[in-house]
C-alpha positions as CSV (number, residue, x, y, z in Angstrom):
1,M,13.0,7.5,13.7
2,K,9.3,8.8,12.6
3,S,7.7,10.4,10.0
4,N,5.8,13.8,10.2
5,I,3.0,11.7,8.5
6,N,2.3,9.6,11.4
7,F,0.1,10.3,13.5
8,T,-3.2,8.5,15.4
9,L,-5.8,7.8,13.9
10,L,-7.8,8.8,16.9
11,S,-6.1,12.3,16.9
12,L,-7.9,12.6,13.3
13,V,-10.6,11.4,14.3
14,V,-11.1,13.9,16.8
15,L,-9.8,17.0,14.5
16,I,-12.0,16.1,11.8
17,I,-16.0,15.9,14.5
18,T,-14.3,19.0,16.0
19,M,-13.9,21.6,12.6
20,S,-17.4,19.6,11.2
21,A,-19.3,21.3,14.6
22,S,-17.4,24.4,14.2
23,C,-18.5,25.1,10.9
24,K,-22.2,24.0,11.3
25,K,-25.0,27.0,11.5
26,D,-27.3,24.6,13.2
27,P,-26.8,25.0,16.8
28,K,-27.6,21.4,17.2
29,P,-24.5,19.2,17.7
30,A,-23.6,16.5,15.1
31,P,-24.0,13.6,16.5
32,I,-20.5,11.3,17.9
33,I,-20.5,8.4,16.9
34,E,-18.1,6.3,19.7
35,R,-15.3,3.9,18.5
36,S,-14.6,0.8,20.9
37,Q,-10.2,0.8,21.1
38,D,-10.7,-2.5,19.0
39,E,-12.6,-0.2,16.1
40,L,-10.1,2.2,16.5
41,L,-7.3,-0.4,16.3
42,R,-8.0,-2.3,13.4
43,D,-9.2,1.4,11.9
44,S,-5.2,2.2,12.9
45,I,-3.9,-1.1,11.1
46,A,-6.3,0.1,8.1
47,Y,-4.8,3.6,7.7
48,Y,-1.1,2.8,8.1
49,Y,-1.3,-0.3,5.5
50,K,-2.9,2.2,3.4
51,L,-0.2,4.7,4.0
52,Y,3.1,2.5,3.7
53,S,1.8,-0.5,1.3
54,L,3.8,-0.4,-1.9
55,W,0.7,-0.7,-3.8
56,A,-0.9,2.6,-2.1
57,E,-1.6,4.4,-5.6
58,Q,-3.8,1.3,-6.8
59,P,-7.4,2.7,-6.4
60,E,-8.1,0.3,-4.4
61,I,-6.1,1.3,-2.1
62,S,-5.6,5.0,-2.4
63,G,-9.5,5.6,-2.2
64,L,-10.1,3.2,0.8
65,N,-12.7,4.4,3.1
66,I,-11.0,3.4,6.1
67,Q,-13.5,3.1,8.7
68,K,-16.0,1.4,6.5
69,F,-13.8,-1.1,4.9
70,S,-12.6,-1.8,8.5
71,D,-15.8,-2.5,9.7
72,N,-16.3,-5.8,7.8
73,Y,-13.9,-7.3,10.0
74,S,-14.5,-8.7,13.4
75,D,-10.3,-9.2,14.0
76,N,-6.9,-7.5,13.2
77,N,-5.7,-10.1,10.9
78,S,-9.1,-11.2,8.9
79,L,-8.8,-7.5,8.4
80,L,-5.4,-7.4,7.2
81,T,-6.5,-10.4,4.8
82,G,-8.7,-8.3,2.9
83,L,-6.3,-5.6,2.4
84,K,-3.7,-8.3,0.9
85,G,-6.9,-9.1,-1.6
86,L,-6.9,-5.5,-2.6
87,T,-3.6,-5.7,-4.3
88,P,-3.1,-6.5,-7.7
89,Y,-4.4,-10.3,-8.8
90,F,-1.1,-12.8,-9.4
91,S,-2.4,-16.0,-10.9
92,T,0.8,-18.0,-9.3
93,Y,-0.5,-16.9,-5.5
94,N,-4.2,-17.5,-7.2
95,G,-5.0,-14.2,-4.7
96,G,-3.7,-11.1,-4.6
97,I,0.2,-10.5,-5.2
98,D,0.9,-9.5,-1.6
99,R,1.4,-12.1,0.3
100,F,4.0,-10.9,2.9
101,S,2.4,-8.4,4.5
102,F,2.1,-9.4,8.6
103,L,0.8,-8.4,12.3
104,E,2.3,-9.3,15.5
105,D,0.2,-9.9,18.6
106,L,1.7,-7.2,21.4
107,T,-0.9,-7.8,24.2
108,T,-0.3,-11.6,24.4
109,Y,3.3,-13.5,25.5
110,S,5.6,-14.7,22.6
111,D,7.9,-17.1,23.0
112,A,9.1,-16.3,20.1
113,G,13.2,-16.9,20.0
114,V,13.1,-19.9,22.8
115,D,13.6,-22.9,20.8
116,Y,15.3,-26.2,20.2
117,G,16.8,-25.2,16.6
118,I,16.1,-28.6,15.4
119,Y,14.5,-29.4,12.4
120,V,13.9,-32.2,10.8
121,S,12.6,-34.1,7.4
122,I,12.4,-37.6,6.3
123,G,15.0,-39.6,5.2
124,A,15.1,-43.5,3.8
125,T,17.9,-44.9,5.5
126,T,17.9,-48.3,3.1
127,N,15.5,-49.6,0.8
128,D,13.1,-50.5,2.9
129,A,13.3,-48.4,6.2
130,A,13.2,-44.6,7.0
131,Y,13.3,-42.5,9.9
132,P,13.2,-39.1,10.8
133,V,16.5,-37.2,10.0
134,V,17.8,-33.9,11.3
135,Y,17.9,-31.8,8.1
136,Y,18.7,-28.8,9.7
137,V,20.1,-27.1,13.4
138,D,20.6,-23.9,14.2
139,G,23.8,-22.6,15.3
140,G,23.8,-21.8,19.3
141,S,20.6,-23.9,19.8
142,P,20.1,-25.9,22.6
143,A,20.5,-28.7,19.9
144,H,23.6,-27.3,18.2
145,Q,25.4,-27.4,21.8
146,A,24.1,-31.1,22.9
147,G,26.2,-31.6,19.9
148,L,23.1,-32.4,17.4
149,R,24.5,-32.0,13.1
150,R,22.4,-32.2,10.3
151,A,22.3,-35.8,9.0
152,D,21.7,-37.1,12.6
153,V,19.1,-39.8,12.3
154,I,15.9,-40.1,15.3
155,T,15.4,-43.6,15.6
156,Q,13.4,-43.3,19.0
157,I,11.4,-40.3,20.3
158,Q,9.0,-39.8,23.6
159,G,5.7,-40.7,23.2
160,L,5.8,-43.0,20.7
161,G,9.3,-45.0,20.7
162,D,10.1,-46.8,17.4
163,T,10.5,-44.3,14.9
164,K,11.0,-46.7,12.0
165,I,8.9,-46.6,8.9
166,P,8.7,-48.8,7.0
167,V,8.8,-47.8,3.2
168,T,9.7,-49.1,-0.6
169,C,11.8,-47.7,-3.4
170,D,11.9,-48.0,-7.2
171,A,15.6,-48.0,-9.1
172,E,14.9,-44.5,-9.2
173,G,15.4,-44.0,-5.4
174,N,11.6,-42.7,-5.4
175,C,10.0,-44.1,-1.8
176,S,6.7,-44.4,-0.2
177,A,5.7,-45.8,2.9
178,V,4.2,-49.1,3.4
179,N,1.5,-47.7,5.3
180,P,0.6,-44.2,5.5
181,Q,-1.5,-43.9,8.9
182,Q,2.1,-45.5,10.6
183,Y,4.5,-42.9,8.6
184,Q,1.8,-40.4,10.0
185,S,1.8,-41.4,13.5
186,V,5.6,-40.4,13.0
187,V,5.2,-37.3,11.6
188,T,2.7,-36.1,14.3
189,A,4.5,-37.5,17.1
190,V,7.8,-35.7,16.1
191,Q,5.2,-32.7,15.8
192,E,3.7,-33.4,19.0
193,A,7.8,-33.6,20.6
194,L,8.8,-30.3,19.6
195,K,5.6,-28.4,21.0
196,K,6.7,-30.0,24.6
197,P,8.8,-28.2,27.6
198,Q,11.3,-30.3,27.1
199,L,12.4,-32.9,23.9
200,Q,13.7,-36.2,24.8
201,F,14.7,-38.6,21.7
202,M,17.9,-41.1,20.3
203,A,19.4,-40.1,17.6
204,Q,22.5,-42.0,15.9
205,K,25.6,-40.5,13.5
206,E,26.6,-42.6,11.2
207,G,28.9,-45.0,11.9
208,Q,28.1,-45.2,15.9
209,Q,25.6,-46.2,18.1
210,A,22.7,-44.1,19.2
211,T,22.4,-41.3,21.5
212,S,20.4,-40.6,24.5
213,Y,19.6,-36.9,24.6
214,S,17.3,-34.6,27.1
215,L,17.1,-31.0,26.0
216,L,15.2,-27.7,27.1
217,P,13.9,-24.6,25.0
218,T,15.7,-21.9,25.4
219,S,16.7,-18.4,23.9
220,F,20.4,-18.1,21.9
221,Q,22.2,-16.3,20.0
222,L,22.1,-17.8,16.7
223,N,25.6,-18.2,14.3
224,A,23.8,-17.7,11.2
225,I,27.3,-19.1,9.4
226,Q,27.3,-22.6,9.8
227,N,30.4,-23.9,8.2
228,S,33.0,-22.4,6.0
229,R,35.4,-24.3,4.2
230,I,38.4,-23.1,1.6
231,F,38.9,-25.5,-1.0
232,L,42.0,-25.6,-3.1
233,P,41.6,-27.1,-6.7
234,A,45.0,-26.5,-8.6
235,T,44.3,-22.5,-9.9
236,K,41.0,-21.3,-8.5
237,P,41.2,-21.6,-4.5
238,T,37.7,-21.7,-3.8
239,G,35.4,-20.3,-0.6
240,Y,32.5,-21.9,0.6
241,F,29.9,-20.6,3.8
242,M,26.6,-22.2,4.6
243,L,24.7,-19.3,5.5
244,S,21.0,-19.4,7.3
245,S,20.4,-16.4,7.4
246,F,20.7,-12.1,7.8
247,E,21.5,-11.6,11.2
248,D,21.6,-7.6,12.1
249,V,25.4,-7.1,10.8
250,D,24.8,-4.1,13.9
251,D,25.4,-6.9,16.1
252,F,29.0,-7.8,17.3
253,Y,28.5,-11.3,17.1
254,A,27.1,-11.1,13.6
255,R,29.7,-8.9,12.0
256,R,32.2,-10.2,13.7
257,E,31.7,-14.5,12.0
258,I,31.1,-12.5,8.6
259,D,34.6,-10.6,9.5
260,Q,36.5,-13.7,10.4
261,T,34.6,-16.0,7.6
262,F,35.8,-12.8,4.8
263,Q,39.7,-13.1,6.3
264,E,40.3,-16.2,5.7
265,F,39.1,-16.3,2.4
266,E,41.5,-12.9,2.0
267,A,44.4,-15.1,3.5
268,A,43.8,-18.1,0.9
269,G,43.0,-15.4,-1.9
270,I,40.2,-17.3,-3.2
271,K,39.0,-16.8,-6.7
272,E,35.7,-18.7,-6.6
273,L,32.7,-18.4,-4.0
274,I,30.4,-20.5,-2.9
275,I,27.5,-19.3,-1.0
276,D,25.0,-21.6,0.7
277,M,21.4,-20.3,1.2
278,R,19.3,-23.1,0.5
279,Y,17.3,-22.5,3.9
280,N,18.2,-18.8,4.2
281,G,14.3,-16.9,4.5
282,G,16.2,-13.7,4.7
283,G,16.4,-11.2,7.2
284,Y,18.0,-7.6,7.6
285,V,19.1,-5.6,4.3
286,N,21.8,-3.9,6.0
287,T,23.7,-7.6,6.4
288,A,23.2,-7.9,2.9
289,E,25.1,-5.1,1.6
290,Y,27.8,-5.8,4.5
291,I,28.3,-9.2,2.6
292,A,27.8,-8.0,-0.9
293,N,30.7,-4.7,-0.1
294,K,33.2,-7.7,0.8
295,I,32.7,-9.6,-2.2
296,I,32.5,-6.8,-4.9
297,G,35.5,-6.2,-7.7
298,K,37.4,-3.3,-7.4
299,K,36.5,-2.5,-10.8
300,D,33.2,-1.9,-9.4
301,N,33.5,-0.7,-6.8
302,Q,31.0,2.3,-5.7
303,K,28.6,1.2,-8.2
304,L,25.4,1.2,-7.8
305,M,24.0,-1.9,-5.3
306,Y,21.1,-1.9,-5.5
307,S,17.6,0.9,-5.8
308,Y,14.1,0.8,-4.3
309,G,10.6,1.1,-5.6
310,I,8.6,2.7,-2.4
311,N,4.8,4.5,-2.8
312,K,4.0,8.6,-3.3
313,N,3.6,8.7,0.5
314,L,7.0,7.6,1.3
315,A,9.0,9.3,-1.2
316,A,7.1,12.5,-0.6
317,D,8.1,12.4,3.1
318,P,12.1,13.1,3.4
319,D,12.8,10.9,7.0
320,Y,11.4,8.1,4.5
321,S,12.7,8.9,1.0
322,N,16.6,9.0,2.3
323,T,15.9,6.5,4.3
324,F,15.1,4.6,0.7
325,A,18.5,6.3,-1.2
326,D,20.0,4.4,-3.5
327,V,22.7,1.9,-2.1
328,I,25.9,2.4,-3.5
329,F,29.3,-0.6,-3.3
330,T,31.8,0.4,-0.8
331,K,34.6,-2.3,-1.2
332,S,36.0,-3.9,2.2
333,S,37.9,-6.5,1.3
334,T,40.8,-7.5,-0.9
335,I,39.4,-10.7,-2.9
336,E,38.6,-10.8,-6.1
337,V,36.0,-13.6,-6.7
338,N,35.5,-14.4,-10.8
339,T,32.8,-16.8,-9.9
340,L,30.3,-16.4,-7.7
341,F,28.0,-19.8,-6.5
342,F,24.7,-20.1,-4.8
343,L,22.9,-22.7,-3.3
344,V,19.5,-22.9,-2.8
345,T,16.3,-24.2,-2.5
346,K,12.1,-23.1,-2.6
347,Q,13.2,-21.6,0.5
348,T,15.8,-19.4,-0.3
349,A,14.1,-15.9,0.1
350,S,13.5,-12.2,0.5
351,A,17.3,-10.7,1.6
352,A,19.1,-13.7,0.0
353,E,17.1,-13.2,-2.9
354,L,18.6,-9.5,-2.9
355,L,22.4,-10.8,-2.5
356,I,22.0,-12.8,-5.8
357,N,20.0,-10.4,-7.7
358,I,22.3,-7.4,-7.0
359,F,25.4,-9.1,-8.3
360,K,24.3,-10.8,-11.2
361,P,25.3,-6.9,-13.8
362,Y,28.7,-7.1,-12.1
363,L,30.0,-11.4,-11.5
364,K,29.4,-14.6,-13.5
365,V,27.0,-15.6,-11.1
366,V,25.7,-19.3,-10.8
367,I,22.9,-20.5,-9.2
368,I,22.4,-24.3,-8.3
369,A,18.7,-24.9,-7.2
370,E,17.3,-27.9,-5.7
371,E,14.2,-27.5,-7.7
372,Q,14.3,-24.6,-10.4
373,S,13.7,-21.4,-8.6
374,T,14.3,-19.7,-5.1
375,Y,11.3,-18.8,-4.0
376,G,10.1,-15.3,-4.8
377,K,9.8,-12.5,-2.9
378,P,11.9,-8.8,-3.9
379,V,10.1,-6.8,-1.6
380,G,10.7,-5.7,1.9
381,F,9.1,-4.4,5.0
382,F,9.1,-2.2,8.3
383,R,7.8,-2.8,11.7
384,E,5.0,0.2,12.6
385,E,3.5,-0.5,15.9
386,V,0.0,0.3,16.5
387,M,-1.6,1.9,19.4
388,G,0.8,-0.3,21.8
389,K,-1.1,-3.4,20.8
390,A,-0.1,-5.0,17.4
391,A,3.3,-4.3,15.2
392,L,2.1,-3.9,11.2
393,W,4.4,-5.2,9.0
394,A,3.5,-3.6,5.6
395,T,4.9,-4.9,2.0
396,S,6.5,-1.1,1.4
397,F,9.5,-1.5,-0.6
398,K,10.9,-3.5,-3.8
399,M,14.7,-3.9,-4.4
400,I,15.9,-3.5,-7.2
401,N,19.4,-4.2,-9.2
402,A,21.8,-2.0,-11.3
403,N,20.3,-3.7,-14.8
404,K,16.8,-2.7,-13.3
405,E,16.0,-6.3,-12.5
406,T,12.8,-7.0,-9.7
407,D,9.5,-8.7,-9.7
408,Y,10.7,-12.2,-8.9
409,W,7.4,-13.5,-7.6
410,D,7.9,-16.7,-9.2
411,G,11.8,-17.0,-7.7
412,I,15.1,-16.2,-9.5
413,A,15.7,-18.9,-12.2
414,A,18.5,-21.6,-11.7
415,D,21.6,-22.4,-14.0
416,R,21.3,-25.8,-12.7
417,S,17.9,-27.5,-11.5
418,Y,17.3,-30.5,-9.6
419,V,20.5,-31.2,-7.8
420,T,19.6,-32.7,-4.5
421,D,19.6,-31.3,-1.2
422,Y,21.5,-34.4,0.3
423,I,20.8,-34.6,4.0
424,F,22.6,-37.2,5.0
425,R,25.6,-35.0,4.3
426,D,26.5,-31.6,6.4
427,F,27.0,-28.8,5.1
428,G,30.7,-28.2,3.8
429,D,31.1,-32.0,3.3
430,P,32.4,-31.8,-0.5
431,S,30.3,-35.0,-1.2
432,E,27.1,-33.6,-0.7
433,N,25.5,-33.0,-4.3
434,M,24.9,-29.2,-4.0
435,L,28.2,-28.4,-3.3
436,A,29.6,-31.2,-5.2
437,A,28.1,-30.0,-8.1
438,A,29.7,-26.4,-7.4
439,L,33.3,-27.7,-6.7
440,N,33.2,-29.7,-10.1
441,Y,32.0,-26.4,-11.8
442,T,35.2,-24.7,-10.6
443,S,36.8,-27.7,-11.9
444,G,36.5,-27.0,-15.3
445,N,33.3,-29.4,-15.9
446,A,31.2,-26.3,-17.0
447,T,28.5,-28.7,-18.7
448,M,28.1,-30.4,-14.9
449,A,26.5,-33.5,-16.4
450,K,24.1,-35.4,-13.4
451,I,26.0,-35.0,-10.5
452,M,25.9,-38.0,-7.5
453,A,27.7,-37.6,-5.0
454,P,29.2,-40.5,-2.9
455,Q,25.9,-41.5,-0.8
456,R,25.7,-43.6,2.8
457,A,24.9,-47.1,1.4
458,G,21.3,-47.8,0.5
459,A,20.0,-44.3,1.3
460,K,18.0,-42.8,-0.4
461,K,15.7,-39.0,0.2
462,L,12.2,-39.5,1.2
463,K,11.0,-36.3,0.2
464,I,6.9,-36.9,1.3
465,K,7.0,-34.3,3.3
466,T,8.9,-32.1,5.8
467,V,8.2,-32.2,9.8
468,N,9.1,-29.1,10.4
469,K,9.5,-26.3,8.5
470,I,12.5,-23.3,9.2
471,P,10.8,-20.0,9.3
472,E,10.7,-17.3,6.9
473,R,13.0,-13.5,7.8
474,G,11.5,-11.4,4.9
475,S,13.8,-8.5,3.8
476,I,14.0,-6.3,7.1
477,K,14.4,-2.4,6.7
478,K,15.3,-0.5,9.9
479,I,13.8,2.4,10.4
């Protein structure tokens, strides 16, 4: 759907020049300044940012001279950086508050979605040795289909061979590399191997011999729900599922896996629910809404789920104002949850934070975090294609819960902080620290004193550097 305020900047320029020439009494025609295609593209990017930005009413943006401003930049990305710099200063970011808008280049081939689906950190398996450790595998990816899972230890990799890193660890479990150069050579070897057209390595599961793997990157249907389980404490049946992203629920496969998970929860009559979103960087807001309608209680059905904040340009256009209407709960399951737990890290962002925030006015929400909060992204965007050459994702709306709570730019604060994301246990394992913390709470230990789940003998988590991070998705609105 396109708004009636959308038009190409080129047409506008031609119209202005024509009107200007027809109104002049001097028969001598006004000079026409020709714009190159690249200049017109940058003009158009600036135009749409000015039109859609959440901060469009800021004087620096509302009064922007598009052509004059875009002429200061020689490429699209530096232009967008300049535009984002016009938004209000935010001290945490040490710059403009818009750190989220981005551009897609539509003129070059993109292999986005073609991947191995494997993500690696560094973990100390003993007090004196560390290795690359798989901390996450995309469901349905080549790595997942090959049998790789969280906690698998990579013992050899192409281009390097042995991946062992000598370390020293103190009594508190803080570890450091004996030889930082050797550590960096292992990190670099893994990063380079992940870029190759074929990935070859050996990995070891706990208690087993190392196995050889050879993977080819492919596109795949992502399974967003990695693991779901039902735990049965005496009086509080507790559901758990690991949600890696908010895939478009209009897709049959995404909807089916959500429906199947909640059908199991309904059959078990769960009273507590644990949603593991420690690596969830967001996705489609309609999917967050779909899940929320499964969880909301009967007494809060038909109440406000959340509302949008948008600029005056969008609010004045009927197409957009209708699209950004208030969202109301429409209950779609029989479960009645008393306490809702979220397992989070600093990678938990966007639509994932939306799901947390919308329940705060209605349910007892307990946030268990690796640090002290989530990432901090109360805003979202939609896609605007520009001249067939670029797609602008301008931060254009923020999301506000029923208590008017929003603007969590520094993240949503945790109820329980500094609970270890223990990469040597798979998702859904009740001995993994973050899940154990939630289960401990459901069992009645609401004080949740320092929790240490049973761990691999001698193992620590060496948090020097994550080798490769899971991409952030954002809060995506379908227009």
